[in-house]
C-alpha positions as CSV (number, residue, x, y, z in Angstrom):
1,M,45.1,-22.4,-13.6
2,S,46.6,-19.5,-12.3
3,E,47.4,-21.0,-8.9
4,I,47.9,-24.6,-7.9
5,T,49.3,-26.2,-4.2
6,V,52.6,-27.9,-5.0
7,S,51.0,-31.0,-4.1
8,D,48.5,-30.6,-6.9
9,A,50.8,-29.7,-9.4
10,R,53.5,-32.4,-8.4
11,A,50.8,-35.0,-9.2
12,R,49.5,-33.1,-12.8
13,L,52.8,-31.7,-13.8
14,A,52.7,-32.1,-17.0
15,G,49.5,-30.4,-17.5
16,V,50.9,-27.1,-15.7
17,V,54.1,-27.1,-17.4
18,D,51.6,-27.2,-20.7
19,A,49.2,-24.6,-19.0
20,A,52.1,-22.5,-18.4
21,R,53.7,-22.8,-22.3
22,V,50.7,-22.7,-24.3
23,G,48.6,-20.0,-22.3
24,H,51.8,-18.1,-21.7
25,D,50.9,-17.0,-18.0
26,P,52.5,-18.3,-15.4
27,V,51.5,-20.7,-12.9
28,Y,52.1,-20.1,-9.4
29,L,52.7,-22.6,-6.8
30,T,51.4,-22.2,-3.2
31,R,52.1,-23.9,0.0
32,R,49.6,-23.4,2.9
33,G,48.2,-20.4,1.0
34,Q,51.7,-18.7,-0.1
35,R,52.8,-18.3,-3.3
36,V,56.1,-20.2,-3.3
37,A,57.3,-20.4,-7.1
38,A,56.1,-20.3,-10.7
39,V,56.1,-22.4,-13.5
40,I,56.8,-20.2,-16.7
41,D,57.5,-20.7,-20.8
42,A,61.2,-20.8,-21.2
43,D,60.9,-18.6,-24.0
44,D,59.2,-15.8,-21.5
45,L,61.9,-16.8,-19.0
46,D,64.2,-15.9,-21.6
47,R,62.9,-12.8,-23.0
48,L,62.3,-11.8,-19.2
49,I,66.0,-12.4,-18.6
50,A,67.1,-10.3,-21.4
51,S,64.6,-7.4,-20.5
52,A,66.2,-7.4,-16.9
53,E,69.8,-7.5,-18.0
54,D,68.7,-4.8,-20.9
55,L,67.3,-2.7,-17.5
56,A,70.5,-3.0,-15.6
57,D,72.7,-1.8,-18.5
58,I,70.4,1.4,-18.5
59,E,70.8,2.0,-14.8
60,A,74.8,1.2,-14.9
61,T,75.0,3.7,-17.9
62,R,72.5,6.6,-15.8
63,A,75.0,5.9,-12.9
64,A,78.2,6.5,-14.9
65,R,76.8,9.2,-16.4
66,A,76.0,10.9,-13.1
67,E,79.3,10.2,-11.8
68,I,80.8,12.0,-14.9
69,A,78.8,14.9,-14.6
70,S,79.3,15.3,-10.5
71,G,83.1,15.5,-12.0
72,E,84.3,12.4,-10.7
73,A,87.1,11.5,-12.8
74,T,87.0,8.6,-15.6
75,I,89.3,6.6,-16.8
76,P,91.3,6.8,-20.1
77,W,90.5,4.0,-22.6
78,D,94.1,2.9,-23.0
79,Q,93.8,2.3,-19.1
80,V,91.0,0.2,-19.6
81,K,92.4,-1.9,-22.2
82,V,95.6,-2.7,-20.3
83,D,93.1,-3.7,-17.6
84,L,91.4,-6.4,-19.7
85,G,94.2,-7.6,-21.4
86,L,93.5,-5.8,-24.8
87,A,96.7,-4.1,-25.1
């Protein structure tokens, strides 16, 4: 059950949730033949969110390193602490 209409999912919600939870595969909900949402296991979602946050951090680090490499001025650590209210 990888795709199911929203109407069918409404009628079989417990089964849809169990299929996503046990099979660890998303169940896509469709409306007029188009995917509109997905039901996935909560732990799988948590892992996806953590991975996305890690990737965002990696990209931010790359961007910061590129700025430094291009000669852009850096912010002194003492100023960062003041700005964050840590000094």
